Phi, psi and omega in degrees: 000061186288323184054225176254032181296134176243126184256136179295152175263028177207166175259131181276133171246103184294140171298141180275108187235137178237147176222142177285350178079190187264008174080359183212132182232156181296144173243112196221143169258142180236152174232130180257139172256346179214112184297340181270357185249146176273356178278117185227164172267145185233144169236118185267138174269128186292135176237344174245110180232333183229160181306325181293343178288345180301327181292350175293337179279115185256160175277126184287153174244125184254137174230148178244124180263090183293323181295314178297324178296315179298318180296318177297318180299314181297319178296314181294322180294323179292331181276320190243351191301332179277355179251308179220147175292152177255137184231129176286127185235136179264210182278122183255061181089178181211142172289114185247103182218069184302327180290330174300324179284317187297320182292339176285336181261335188256327189099135184296304183299317182295319179295318180295320178295322182289344172302329181262315188277327182223061184298325180296321178293319179301313179296323180294319179294315180298318179299316180295318181295317179293324173307316182294316177299316182292326177298320178292316179299318179302321180288323174302318181294311184292329180271002179059053184256356184272147175229140182307147178234021175273060185210215180274030171274134177290129182257125181058226177259018185254220185254209188291163183261015182301131179195152175266005179270346179241150012278359180090177184287318183276076185225130174249115184300339180269354183204085178292143180242164181307323183288357174265358187236167168283144168236177180203169174199160175198155174222074189298327183291349181269023182310316184250016175274142183296158176304322180297314181287328176299318178294312186295317190257351180231290194296322181297330176282318180296334180300328178299326178279312186299324182292346180282341187261163181289306176230159183222159178236140179231136169106170176207253183274342186287144174289136183238007185297333178268004188235013180298327179303315180283330179293334178294348175285347178279110190293332184251022182287132179235329182233142179232133179293134179241075182289165181291353181273358177284154164280105189301314182300315180293319180300313181294320178298318184286328184266325183058228178254018183282338184221162169280130174269116183267089188282128175243100178300156181293118182285355181301333181296338179275348189256359184284163179302317180246135179283126182241083182300329180295326178288320177300318179294316182298317181300313183286320181298321180298316179294313183296326177295316180292330185265014179305133181091347178270169175266118188227139166234150185239126181227119173273118184216181180057043181272110179278326180201149169241021180056036179061030175233077182298343178301336177299321178295318181297319180289322178299319180300318179295320177299313183296317180295321178296313181295321178298319178295324180288339184252016178294000000 
């Protein structure tokens, strides 16, 4: 199942980095439908209910263990050095989804109701949460922990980060900075929240993070076809998630050729009792036909099950590669 996979010509040795975190973690009950699967149902216990709970969110402290990194590097080099070079690699961007975290602490229904009933509290919590993310980013920068991601690093919820726009002119090869890298953001729980409220309670806060990076990616599973107008306020936006929940015609009309559409076909076709390759082909072919002339990448993701038939993935990959070649 090679697809467009690109393999490094070196072995990565990650820098040993520690963070104290944000001081608050989810408290959750889970229910399994398949003991062999990591996909579970969750019920979150609320930890943010009143304004004073905002102080539970702490500013993280980051430390870099250079000695442990060197020791790991030496061990890996002794094991692999005669086959492939070993390269010390730092943080290659971060999945930034504060609302994904908040609903685990706040409760989905409660958070959505508070958009209307307690908007000031919602904004205060988001501001504090983004403060914490930025505090961590500042330390990554000062400790020289970042590594470029304009390569075969997955960017956001999309595909690779290859681009000729990064690392940009202001680049020191010995000390990469956020503006030399891709960043991303998403607010998946806002699928049915209006564009006005999406801006007020999510995007205006996320902008503080997005503006720090060289180029950015926005979105994941949420439909964004009604929100391209507010996304255009992101000055360095290059890729937009095109999940199957979008109105395809409206999404393509609104984006045109201004952005890369990061298409995620519906993975449900892989989860049915019987595998229907003709349906998988039809779903993808219909989108690619409508998106002719646009910039498109295709990523099959969010796969909960293939009914223990991984061959479905292999066949889907061949279908996707064939269709991509036909639509070049």
